[in-house]
C-alpha positions in Angstrom: 0.0 0.0 0.0 1.1 3.5 -0.6 2.1 5.9 2.1 -0.8 8.2 1.2 -3.4 5.4 1.7 -1.8 4.5 5.1 -2.1 8.1 6.2 -5.7 8.3 5.0 -6.5 5.1 7.0 -4.8 6.5 10.1 -6.6 9.8 9.8 -10.0 8.1 9.4 -9.4 6.0 12.5 -8.5 9.1 14.5 -11.7 10.8 13.3 -13.7 7.7 14.2 -12.1 7.6 17.7 -13.0 11.3 18.2 -16.6 10.4 17.0 -16.7 7.6 19.6 -15.8 10.0 22.4 -18.4 12.5 21.2 -21.1 9.8 21.0 -20.1 8.6 24.5 -20.6 12.1 25.8 -24.0 12.1 24.2 -24.8 8.8 25.8 -23.9 10.0 29.2 -25.5 13.4 28.9 -28.8 12.4 27.3 -31.2 14.1 27.8 -33.7 11.5 26.6 -33.4 7.8 26.5 -33.6 7.7 22.8 -30.5 9.9 22.5 -28.6 7.4 24.7 -29.7 4.4 22.6 -28.7 6.1 19.3 -25.4 7.1 20.8 -24.7 3.5 21.9 -25.6 2.3 18.5 -23.3 4.9 16.9 -20.4 3.8 19.1 -20.9 0.2 17.9 -21.0 1.2 14.3 -17.9 3.4 14.5 -16.1 0.6 16.4 -17.0 -1.8 13.6 -15.7 0.7 11.0 -12.4 1.0 12.9 -12.0 -2.8 13.0 -12.6 -3.0 9.2 -10.1 -0.2 8.6 -7.6 -2.0 10.8 -8.2 -5.2 8.8 -7.2 -3.4 5.6 -4.3 -1.5 7.3 -2.8 -4.6 8.8 -3.8 -6.9 5.9 -5.5 -9.3 8.3 -8.7 -10.7 6.8 -9.7 -12.4 10.1 -10.5 -9.0 11.5 -13.5 -8.7 9.1 -15.0 -11.8 10.8 -14.4 -10.1 14.2 -16.2 -7.0 12.9 -19.1 -9.1 11.7 -19.5 -10.8 15.1 -19.1 -7.4 16.9 -21.8 -5.9 14.7 -24.2 -8.7 15.4 -23.6 -8.5 19.2 -24.0 -4.7 19.2 -27.2 -4.9 17.3 -28.6 -7.6 19.6 -27.6 -5.5 22.7 -29.5 -2.5 21.4 -32.6 -4.5 20.6 -32.6 -6.1 24.0 -32.1 -2.7 25.8 -35.0 -1.2 23.7 -37.2 -4.2 24.6 -36.5 -4.0 28.3 -37.1 -0.2 28.4 -40.4 -0.7 26.4 -41.6 -3.3 28.9 -40.6 -1.0 31.8 -42.5 1.9 30.3 -45.6 -0.2 29.7 -45.5 -1.5 33.3 -45.2 2.1 34.6 -48.3 3.1 32.5 -50.3 0.2 34.0 -49.2 1.3 37.5 -50.3 4.9 36.9 -53.6 3.7 35.5 -54.2 1.6 38.6 -53.3 4.4 40.9 -55.8 6.7 39.1 -58.5 4.1 39.4 -57.8 3.8 43.1 -57.9 7.5 43.6 -61.3 7.7 41.8 -62.8 5.0 44.0 -61.8 7.0 47.2 
């Protein structure tokens, strides 16, 4: 590979790492839960991109397999977190409805 292509790959990895830190800041800061979920998903996507760039940079084809597995695990984690939060939200709505019904009876 040429020196120019190596520098482009290194620069893109640095930009992706900066993006990961910014997404992490968004995940911590919020303010809504959806912002946090999207930030976590972005971190997973940028990590996958870094692994793929490293695969080309180091000429290691096995890293592509690692990137695929990481992508699947990241997707599964986001789906499970969304499912748990949805169940929690529905449970809270039922709790509030029961509380309103009890208040009306009294």
